[in-house]
Gaussian input, Z-matrix of N, CA and C with variables (Angstrom, degrees):
# hf/3-21g

backbone

0 1
 N
 C     1     B1
 C     2     B2     1     A1
 N     3     B3     2     A2     1     D1
 C     4     B4     3     A3     2     D2
 C     5     B5     4     A4     3     D3
 N     6     B6     5     A5     4     D4
 C     7     B7     6     A6     5     D5
 C     8     B8     7     A7     6     D6
 N     9     B9     8     A8     7     D7
 C    10    B10     9     A9     8     D8
 C    11    B11    10    A10     9     D9
 N    12    B12    11    A11    10    D10
 C    13    B13    12    A12    11    D11
 C    14    B14    13    A13    12    D12
 N    15    B15    14    A14    13    D13
 C    16    B16    15    A15    14    D14
 C    17    B17    16    A16    15    D15
 N    18    B18    17    A17    16    D16
 C    19    B19    18    A18    17    D17
 C    20    B20    19    A19    18    D18
 N    21    B21    20    A20    19    D19
 C    22    B22    21    A21    20    D20
 C    23    B23    22    A22    21    D21
 N    24    B24    23    A23    22    D22
 C    25    B25    24    A24    23    D23
 C    26    B26    25    A25    24    D24
 N    27    B27    26    A26    25    D25
 C    28    B28    27    A27    26    D26
 C    29    B29    28    A28    27    D27
 N    30    B30    29    A29    28    D28
 C    31    B31    30    A30    29    D29
 C    32    B32    31    A31    30    D30
 N    33    B33    32    A32    31    D31
 C    34    B34    33    A33    32    D32
 C    35    B35    34    A34    33    D33
 N    36    B36    35    A35    34    D34
 C    37    B37    36    A36    35    D35
 C    38    B38    37    A37    36    D36
 N    39    B39    38    A38    37    D37
 C    40    B40    39    A39    38    D38
 C    41    B41    40    A40    39    D39
 N    42    B42    41    A41    40    D40
 C    43    B43    42    A42    41    D41
 C    44    B44    43    A43    42    D42
 N    45    B45    44    A44    43    D43
 C    46    B46    45    A45    44    D44
 C    47    B47    46    A46    45    D45
 N    48    B48    47    A47    46    D46
 C    49    B49    48    A48    47    D47
 C    50    B50    49    A49    48    D48
 N    51    B51    50    A50    49    D49
 C    52    B52    51    A51    50    D50
 C    53    B53    52    A52    51    D51
 N    54    B54    53    A53    52    D52
 C    55    B55    54    A54    53    D53
 C    56    B56    55    A55    54    D54
 N    57    B57    56    A56    55    D55
 C    58    B58    57    A57    56    D56
 C    59    B59    58    A58    57    D57
 N    60    B60    59    A59    58    D58
 C    61    B61    60    A60    59    D59
 C    62    B62    61    A61    60    D60
 N    63    B63    62    A62    61    D61
 C    64    B64    63    A63    62    D62
 C    65    B65    64    A64    63    D63
 N    66    B66    65    A65    64    D64
 C    67    B67    66    A66    65    D65
 C    68    B68    67    A67    66    D66
 N    69    B69    68    A68    67    D67
 C    70    B70    69    A69    68    D68
 C    71    B71    70    A70    69    D69
 N    72    B72    71    A71    70    D70
 C    73    B73    72    A72    71    D71
 C    74    B74    73    A73    72    D72
 N    75    B75    74    A74    73    D73
 C    76    B76    75    A75    74    D74
 C    77    B77    76    A76    75    D75
 N    78    B78    77    A77    76    D76
 C    79    B79    78    A78    77    D77
 C    80    B80    79    A79    78    D78
 N    81    B81    80    A80    79    D79
 C    82    B82    81    A81    80    D80
 C    83    B83    82    A82    81    D81
 N    84    B84    83    A83    82    D82
 C    85    B85    84    A84    83    D83
 C    86    B86    85    A85    84    D84
 N    87    B87    86    A86    85    D85
 C    88    B88    87    A87    86    D86
 C    89    B89    88    A88    87    D87
 N    90    B90    89    A89    88    D88
 C    91    B91    90    A90    89    D89
 C    92    B92    91    A91    90    D90
 N    93    B93    92    A92    91    D91
 C    94    B94    93    A93    92    D92
 C    95    B95    94    A94    93    D93
 N    96    B96    95    A95    94    D94
 C    97    B97    96    A96    95    D95
 C    98    B98    97    A97    96    D96
 N    99    B99    98    A98    97    D97
 C   100   B100    99    A99    98    D98
 C   101   B101   100   A100    99    D99
 N   102   B102   101   A101   100   D100
 C   103   B103   102   A102   101   D101
 C   104   B104   103   A103   102   D102
 N   105   B105   104   A104   103   D103
 C   106   B106   105   A105   104   D104
 C   107   B107   106   A106   105   D105
 N   108   B108   107   A107   106   D106
 C   109   B109   108   A108   107   D107
 C   110   B110   109   A109   108   D108
 N   111   B111   110   A110   109   D109
 C   112   B112   111   A111   110   D110
 C   113   B113   112   A112   111   D111
 N   114   B114   113   A113   112   D112
 C   115   B115   114   A114   113   D113
 C   116   B116   115   A115   114   D114
 N   117   B117   116   A116   115   D115
 C   118   B118   117   A117   116   D116
 C   119   B119   118   A118   117   D117
 N   120   B120   119   A119   118   D118
 C   121   B121   120   A120   119   D119
 C   122   B122   121   A121   120   D120
 N   123   B123   122   A122   121   D121
 C   124   B124   123   A123   122   D122
 C   125   B125   124   A124   123   D123
 N   126   B126   125   A125   124   D124
 C   127   B127   126   A126   125   D125
 C   128   B128   127   A127   126   D126
 N   129   B129   128   A128   127   D127
 C   130   B130   129   A129   128   D128
 C   131   B131   130   A130   129   D129
 N   132   B132   131   A131   130   D130
 C   133   B133   132   A132   131   D131
 C   134   B134   133   A133   132   D132
 N   135   B135   134   A134   133   D133
 C   136   B136   135   A135   134   D134
 C   137   B137   136   A136   135   D135
 N   138   B138   137   A137   136   D136
 C   139   B139   138   A138   137   D137
 C   140   B140   139   A139   138   D138
 N   141   B141   140   A140   139   D139
 C   142   B142   141   A141   140   D140
 C   143   B143   142   A142   141   D141
 N   144   B144   143   A143   142   D142
 C   145   B145   144   A144   143   D143
 C   146   B146   145   A145   144   D144
 N   147   B147   146   A146   145   D145
 C   148   B148   147   A147   146   D146
 C   149   B149   148   A148   147   D147
 N   150   B150   149   A149   148   D148
 C   151   B151   150   A150   149   D149
 C   152   B152   151   A151   150   D150
 N   153   B153   152   A152   151   D151
 C   154   B154   153   A153   152   D152
 C   155   B155   154   A154   153   D153
 N   156   B156   155   A155   154   D154
 C   157   B157   156   A156   155   D155
 C   158   B158   157   A157   156   D156
 N   159   B159   158   A158   157   D157
 C   160   B160   159   A159   158   D158
 C   161   B161   160   A160   159   D159
 N   162   B162   161   A161   160   D160
 C   163   B163   162   A162   161   D161
 C   164   B164   163   A163   162   D162
 N   165   B165   164   A164   163   D163
 C   166   B166   165   A165   164   D164
 C   167   B167   166   A166   165   D165
 N   168   B168   167   A167   166   D166
 C   169   B169   168   A168   167   D167
 C   170   B170   169   A169   168   D168
 N   171   B171   170   A170   169   D169
 C   172   B172   171   A171   170   D170
 C   173   B173   172   A172   171   D171
 N   174   B174   173   A173   172   D172
 C   175   B175   174   A174   173   D173
 C   176   B176   175   A175   174   D174
 N   177   B177   176   A176   175   D175
 C   178   B178   177   A177   176   D176
 C   179   B179   178   A178   177   D177
 N   180   B180   179   A179   178   D178
 C   181   B181   180   A180   179   D179
 C   182   B182   181   A181   180   D180
 N   183   B183   182   A182   181   D181
 C   184   B184   183   A183   182   D182
 C   185   B185   184   A184   183   D183
 N   186   B186   185   A185   184   D184
 C   187   B187   186   A186   185   D185
 C   188   B188   187   A187   186   D186
 N   189   B189   188   A188   187   D187
 C   190   B190   189   A189   188   D188
 C   191   B191   190   A190   189   D189
 N   192   B192   191   A191   190   D190
 C   193   B193   192   A192   191   D191
 C   194   B194   193   A193   192   D192
 N   195   B195   194   A194   193   D193
 C   196   B196   195   A195   194   D194
 C   197   B197   196   A196   195   D195
 N   198   B198   197   A197   196   D196
 C   199   B199   198   A198   197   D197
 C   200   B200   199   A199   198   D198
 N   201   B201   200   A200   199   D199
 C   202   B202   201   A201   200   D200
 C   203   B203   202   A202   201   D201
 N   204   B204   203   A203   202   D202
 C   205   B205   204   A204   203   D203
 C   206   B206   205   A205   204   D204
 N   207   B207   206   A206   205   D205
 C   208   B208   207   A207   206   D206
 C   209   B209   208   A208   207   D207
 N   210   B210   209   A209   208   D208
 C   211   B211   210   A210   209   D209
 C   212   B212   211   A211   210   D210
 N   213   B213   212   A212   211   D211
 C   214   B214   213   A213   212   D212
 C   215   B215   214   A214   213   D213
 N   216   B216   215   A215   214   D214
 C   217   B217   216   A216   215   D215
 C   218   B218   217   A217   216   D216
 N   219   B219   218   A218   217   D217
 C   220   B220   219   A219   218   D218
 C   221   B221   220   A220   219   D219
 N   222   B222   221   A221   220   D220
 C   223   B223   222   A222   221   D221
 C   224   B224   223   A223   222   D222
 N   225   B225   224   A224   223   D223
 C   226   B226   225   A225   224   D224
 C   227   B227   226   A226   225   D225
 N   228   B228   227   A227   226   D226
 C   229   B229   228   A228   227   D227
 C   230   B230   229   A229   228   D228
 N   231   B231   230   A230   229   D229
 C   232   B232   231   A231   230   D230
 C   233   B233   232   A232   231   D231
 N   234   B234   233   A233   232   D232
 C   235   B235   234   A234   233   D233
 C   236   B236   235   A235   234   D234
 N   237   B237   236   A236   235   D235
 C   238   B238   237   A237   236   D236
 C   239   B239   238   A238   237   D237
 N   240   B240   239   A239   238   D238
 C   241   B241   240   A240   239   D239
 C   242   B242   241   A241   240   D240
 N   243   B243   242   A242   241   D241
 C   244   B244   243   A243   242   D242
 C   245   B245   244   A244   243   D243
 N   246   B246   245   A245   244   D244
 C   247   B247   246   A246   245   D245
 C   248   B248   247   A247   246   D246

   B1=1.4469
   B2=1.5242
   B3=1.3211
   B4=1.4575
   B5=1.5268
   B6=1.3306
   B7=1.4599
   B8=1.5179
   B9=1.3289
   B10=1.4528
   B11=1.5227
   B12=1.3131
   B13=1.4552
   B14=1.5219
   B15=1.3180
   B16=1.4621
   B17=1.5250
   B18=1.3382
   B19=1.4569
   B20=1.5317
   B21=1.3230
   B22=1.4656
   B23=1.5309
   B24=1.3236
   B25=1.4644
   B26=1.5265
   B27=1.3328
   B28=1.4584
   B29=1.5188
   B30=1.3123
   B31=1.4513
   B32=1.5197
   B33=1.3219
   B34=1.4643
   B35=1.5206
   B36=1.3173
   B37=1.4578
   B38=1.5120
   B39=1.3360
   B40=1.4565
   B41=1.5239
   B42=1.2987
   B43=1.4617
   B44=1.5218
   B45=1.3237
   B46=1.4624
   B47=1.5249
   B48=1.3202
   B49=1.4669
   B50=1.5315
   B51=1.3359
   B52=1.4667
   B53=1.5295
   B54=1.3267
   B55=1.4559
   B56=1.5297
   B57=1.3217
   B58=1.4721
   B59=1.5194
   B60=1.3253
   B61=1.4645
   B62=1.5284
   B63=1.3282
   B64=1.4614
   B65=1.5274
   B66=1.3385
   B67=1.4592
   B68=1.5146
   B69=1.3345
   B70=1.4595
   B71=1.5203
   B72=1.3434
   B73=1.4583
   B74=1.5209
   B75=1.3344
   B76=1.4638
   B77=1.5212
   B78=1.3135
   B79=1.4507
   B80=1.5213
   B81=1.3281
   B82=1.4597
   B83=1.5244
   B84=1.2921
   B85=1.4635
   B86=1.5270
   B87=1.3294
   B88=1.4660
   B89=1.5183
   B90=1.3216
   B91=1.4611
   B92=1.5227
   B93=1.3218
   B94=1.4575
   B95=1.5135
   B96=1.3253
   B97=1.4561
   B98=1.5218
   B99=1.3319
   B100=1.4643
   B101=1.5197
   B102=1.3358
   B103=1.4607
   B104=1.5161
   B105=1.3193
   B106=1.4746
   B107=1.5364
   B108=1.3075
   B109=1.4624
   B110=1.5134
   B111=1.3228
   B112=1.4626
   B113=1.5173
   B114=1.3225
   B115=1.4620
   B116=1.5203
   B117=1.3216
   B118=1.4549
   B119=1.5145
   B120=1.3062
   B121=1.4572
   B122=1.5246
   B123=1.3350
   B124=1.4573
   B125=1.5166
   B126=1.3461
   B127=1.4647
   B128=1.5165
   B129=1.3207
   B130=1.4572
   B131=1.5187
   B132=1.3221
   B133=1.4656
   B134=1.5163
   B135=1.3010
   B136=1.4595
   B137=1.5201
   B138=1.3167
   B139=1.4644
   B140=1.5132
   B141=1.3129
   B142=1.4548
   B143=1.5181
   B144=1.2784
   B145=1.4559
   B146=1.5066
   B147=1.2581
   B148=1.4473
   B149=1.5100
   B150=1.2968
   B151=1.4483
   B152=1.5279
   B153=1.3285
   B154=1.4525
   B155=1.5237
   B156=1.3237
   B157=1.4690
   B158=1.5138
   B159=1.3382
   B160=1.4578
   B161=1.5238
   B162=1.3270
   B163=1.4566
   B164=1.5252
   B165=1.2917
   B166=1.4588
   B167=1.5093
   B168=1.3211
   B169=1.4623
   B170=1.5223
   B171=1.3277
   B172=1.4549
   B173=1.5309
   B174=1.3078
   B175=1.4654
   B176=1.5263
   B177=1.3166
   B178=1.4612
   B179=1.5118
   B180=1.3143
   B181=1.4605
   B182=1.5226
   B183=1.3151
   B184=1.4568
   B185=1.5158
   B186=1.3249
   B187=1.4561
   B188=1.5222
   B189=1.3446
   B190=1.4619
   B191=1.5253
   B192=1.3181
   B193=1.4532
   B194=1.5198
   B195=1.3283
   B196=1.4644
   B197=1.5195
   B198=1.3289
   B199=1.4654
   B200=1.5217
   B201=1.3119
   B202=1.4624
   B203=1.5294
   B204=1.3341
   B205=1.4671
   B206=1.5306
   B207=1.3364
   B208=1.4699
   B209=1.5257
   B210=1.3065
   B211=1.4687
   B212=1.5268
   B213=1.3272
   B214=1.4693
   B215=1.5204
   B216=1.3310
   B217=1.4636
   B218=1.5347
   B219=1.3260
   B220=1.4614
   B221=1.5259
   B222=1.3210
   B223=1.4645
   B224=1.5210
   B225=1.3241
   B226=1.4698
   B227=1.5202
   B228=1.3276
   B229=1.4683
   B230=1.5361
   B231=1.3333
   B232=1.4622
   B233=1.5175
   B234=1.3238
   B235=1.4587
   B236=1.5220
   B237=1.3350
   B238=1.4623
   B239=1.5250
   B240=1.3355
   B241=1.4633
   B242=1.5111
   B243=1.3206
   B244=1.4596
   B245=1.5230
   B246=1.3228
   B247=1.4702
   B248=1.4997
   A1=108.70
   A2=116.55
   A3=121.41
   A4=109.14
   A5=116.08
   A6=121.53
   A7=108.36
   A8=116.12
   A9=122.26
   A10=109.13
   A11=116.47
   A12=121.92
   A13=109.44
   A14=116.27
   A15=122.02
   A16=108.09
   A17=116.54
   A18=120.52
   A19=109.41
   A20=116.35
   A21=121.00
   A22=111.39
   A23=117.14
   A24=121.66
   A25=111.65
   A26=117.81
   A27=121.69
   A28=113.71
   A29=117.86
   A30=122.16
   A31=111.25
   A32=115.38
   A33=121.09
   A34=108.60
   A35=116.14
   A36=121.87
   A37=107.87
   A38=115.81
   A39=120.87
   A40=109.16
   A41=115.83
   A42=120.18
   A43=109.69
   A44=115.21
   A45=122.03
   A46=111.81
   A47=117.30
   A48=119.93
   A49=112.09
   A50=117.20
   A51=120.92
   A52=109.26
   A53=116.82
   A54=120.82
   A55=111.15
   A56=116.71
   A57=120.44
   A58=110.27
   A59=116.64
   A60=120.81
   A61=111.08
   A62=115.99
   A63=121.30
   A64=112.65
   A65=116.70
   A66=120.35
   A67=112.72
   A68=116.69
   A69=121.60
   A70=109.20
   A71=115.56
   A72=121.51
   A73=109.69
   A74=117.48
   A75=120.23
   A76=112.07
   A77=116.00
   A78=122.19
   A79=114.27
   A80=117.39
   A81=120.24
   A82=110.43
   A83=115.95
   A84=122.46
   A85=111.00
   A86=114.92
   A87=123.06
   A88=107.88
   A89=116.01
   A90=122.14
   A91=108.30
   A92=117.21
   A93=122.18
   A94=107.87
   A95=116.21
   A96=121.40
   A97=107.85
   A98=116.37
   A99=121.13
   A100=109.73
   A101=115.70
   A102=123.05
   A103=109.83
   A104=117.44
   A105=119.92
   A106=111.03
   A107=115.56
   A108=120.92
   A109=113.82
   A110=118.19
   A111=120.79
   A112=113.37
   A113=117.55
   A114=120.89
   A115=109.96
   A116=115.71
   A117=120.55
   A118=110.80
   A119=115.79
   A120=122.42
   A121=107.03
   A122=115.89
   A123=121.90
   A124=108.12
   A125=116.16
   A126=119.85
   A127=109.20
   A128=114.78
   A129=120.15
   A130=108.77
   A131=116.62
   A132=121.08
   A133=107.50
   A134=116.16
   A135=121.65
   A136=108.68
   A137=116.29
   A138=117.88
   A139=110.99
   A140=115.19
   A141=118.80
   A142=107.18
   A143=114.82
   A144=118.78
   A145=109.67
   A146=114.52
   A147=120.29
   A148=112.73
   A149=113.75
   A150=122.16
   A151=111.22
   A152=116.75
   A153=120.60
   A154=112.49
   A155=116.79
   A156=120.81
   A157=112.86
   A158=118.01
   A159=119.26
   A160=113.69
   A161=117.46
   A162=119.34
   A163=109.36
   A164=116.36
   A165=121.30
   A166=114.19
   A167=117.89
   A168=121.53
   A169=112.39
   A170=117.33
   A171=121.31
   A172=112.91
   A173=116.68
   A174=120.37
   A175=110.68
   A176=115.68
   A177=120.89
   A178=114.83
   A179=118.73
   A180=120.60
   A181=113.12
   A182=116.54
   A183=120.60
   A184=108.62
   A185=114.83
   A186=118.22
   A187=110.92
   A188=117.44
   A189=121.71
   A190=109.58
   A191=114.76
   A192=121.16
   A193=107.01
   A194=117.28
   A195=121.78
   A196=110.12
   A197=113.77
   A198=118.85
   A199=108.53
   A200=117.02
   A201=121.68
   A202=109.93
   A203=116.54
   A204=120.33
   A205=111.10
   A206=116.99
   A207=120.57
   A208=110.90
   A209=116.49
   A210=120.53
   A211=109.97
   A212=116.75
   A213=120.38
   A214=111.79
   A215=117.32
   A216=121.28
   A217=110.49
   A218=116.75
   A219=120.84
   A220=110.66
   A221=117.60
   A222=121.65
   A223=110.36
   A224=116.36
   A225=120.57
   A226=111.49
   A227=116.57
   A228=120.57
   A229=110.64
   A230=116.18
   A231=119.66
   A232=111.83
   A233=116.93
   A234=120.98
   A235=111.25
   A236=116.73
   A237=121.18
   A238=111.47
   A239=117.22
   A240=120.69
   A241=112.94
   A242=117.54
   A243=121.70
   A244=110.44
   A245=116.09
   A246=119.98
   A247=110.34
   D1=132.32
   D2=178.40
   D3=-85.14
   D4=135.82
   D5=176.87
   D6=-109.44
   D7=135.14
   D8=-179.60
   D9=-117.04
   D10=150.44
   D11=178.55
   D12=-104.92
   D13=134.55
   D14=178.34
   D15=-91.83
   D16=128.88
   D17=179.25
   D18=-78.73
   D19=172.52
   D20=178.40
   D21=-64.11
   D22=-20.08
   D23=178.16
   D24=-90.96
   D25=5.50
   D26=178.00
   D27=79.26
   D28=21.37
   D29=-178.57
   D30=-104.23
   D31=151.75
   D32=174.14
   D33=-129.11
   D34=152.49
   D35=176.31
   D36=-117.19
   D37=125.78
   D38=177.42
   D39=-85.56
   D40=136.07
   D41=177.54
   D42=-67.89
   D43=154.54
   D44=-177.28
   D45=-55.48
   D46=-43.25
   D47=-177.93
   D48=-66.29
   D49=-30.11
   D50=177.33
   D51=-69.85
   D52=-45.44
   D53=179.25
   D54=-63.28
   D55=-39.78
   D56=177.48
   D57=-63.39
   D58=-41.98
   D59=179.40
   D60=-61.43
   D61=-38.10
   D62=179.93
   D63=-80.42
   D64=-10.45
   D65=-178.95
   D66=75.53
   D67=30.62
   D68=-177.54
   D69=-105.63
   D70=129.55
   D71=179.15
   D72=-109.83
   D73=163.62
   D74=179.78
   D75=-52.70
   D76=135.77
   D77=179.12
   D78=90.34
   D79=-12.18
   D80=179.50
   D81=-84.84
   D82=165.92
   D83=-177.25
   D84=-100.37
   D85=156.18
   D86=176.68
   D87=-116.74
   D88=138.12
   D89=177.61
   D90=-104.20
   D91=136.22
   D92=176.77
   D93=-124.34
   D94=116.04
   D95=176.55
   D96=-97.25
   D97=119.04
   D98=-178.67
   D99=-82.67
   D100=130.58
   D101=-179.07
   D102=-116.45
   D103=161.82
   D104=176.80
   D105=-60.74
   D106=156.70
   D107=175.75
   D108=77.47
   D109=22.02
   D110=177.96
   D111=73.07
   D112=20.57
   D113=179.92
   D114=-104.13
   D115=164.53
   D116=177.77
   D117=-155.47
   D118=161.20
   D119=176.20
   D120=-116.18
   D121=126.01
   D122=179.58
   D123=-107.67
   D124=132.34
   D125=176.58
   D126=-153.87
   D127=165.92
   D128=177.11
   D129=-68.06
   D130=134.71
   D131=177.08
   D132=-83.30
   D133=114.46
   D134=-179.92
   D135=-103.57
   D136=137.35
   D137=179.72
   D138=-61.14
   D139=133.53
   D140=176.19
   D141=-100.14
   D142=148.55
   D143=-179.51
   D144=164.00
   D145=168.79
   D146=-178.09
   D147=-89.72
   D148=-177.20
   D149=-179.89
   D150=-62.44
   D151=-21.21
   D152=-178.60
   D153=-58.47
   D154=-26.07
   D155=-178.48
   D156=-63.45
   D157=-25.04
   D158=-176.61
   D159=-98.24
   D160=-8.14
   D161=178.64
   D162=-59.73
   D163=129.57
   D164=177.78
   D165=78.89
   D166=4.96
   D167=-177.20
   D168=-58.48
   D169=-38.92
   D170=-177.22
   D171=-102.12
   D172=8.10
   D173=-178.06
   D174=-58.92
   D175=132.45
   D176=177.04
   D177=81.25
   D178=2.82
   D179=-178.11
   D180=-91.32
   D181=-7.61
   D182=179.83
   D183=-148.45
   D184=147.98
   D185=177.37
   D186=-92.28
   D187=-8.66
   D188=-179.14
   D189=-78.39
   D190=135.98
   D191=175.21
   D192=-113.91
   D193=122.41
   D194=-177.60
   D195=-98.52
   D196=145.94
   D197=175.12
   D198=-81.52
   D199=166.83
   D200=177.35
   D201=-59.02
   D202=-40.44
   D203=179.54
   D204=-62.78
   D205=-41.48
   D206=178.46
   D207=-66.11
   D208=-39.41
   D209=178.48
   D210=-64.61
   D211=-46.78
   D212=178.74
   D213=-60.81
   D214=-40.07
   D215=178.51
   D216=-63.81
   D217=-42.31
   D218=178.50
   D219=-63.78
   D220=-39.12
   D221=178.15
   D222=-64.19
   D223=-45.46
   D224=179.22
   D225=-60.66
   D226=-43.80
   D227=178.96
   D228=-64.38
   D229=-38.86
   D230=178.93
   D231=-63.18
   D232=-44.40
   D233=178.81
   D234=-66.09
   D235=-29.93
   D236=-179.62
   D237=-83.39
   D238=-4.74
   D239=179.01
   D240=83.62
   D241=12.83
   D242=178.83
   D243=-92.34
   D244=161.02
   D245=177.67
   D246=-104.81

């Protein structure tokens, strides 16, 4: 169990290995769920949202336009572990 020290300003610093275990990188947020009995659950705060957030994410990054058949073939190869 990792022990943290609270500063006089009420701040704590998580050790690097704790942040790595939680999958948290610099600049990311941490979520703390408060539980009864003075307990809590700490985890990486992941953005919630629907599929709409990724629409247009790669727009303009390539000049190649793929057909539906090419896209389906690439998906099949990806699932099969091929490049």
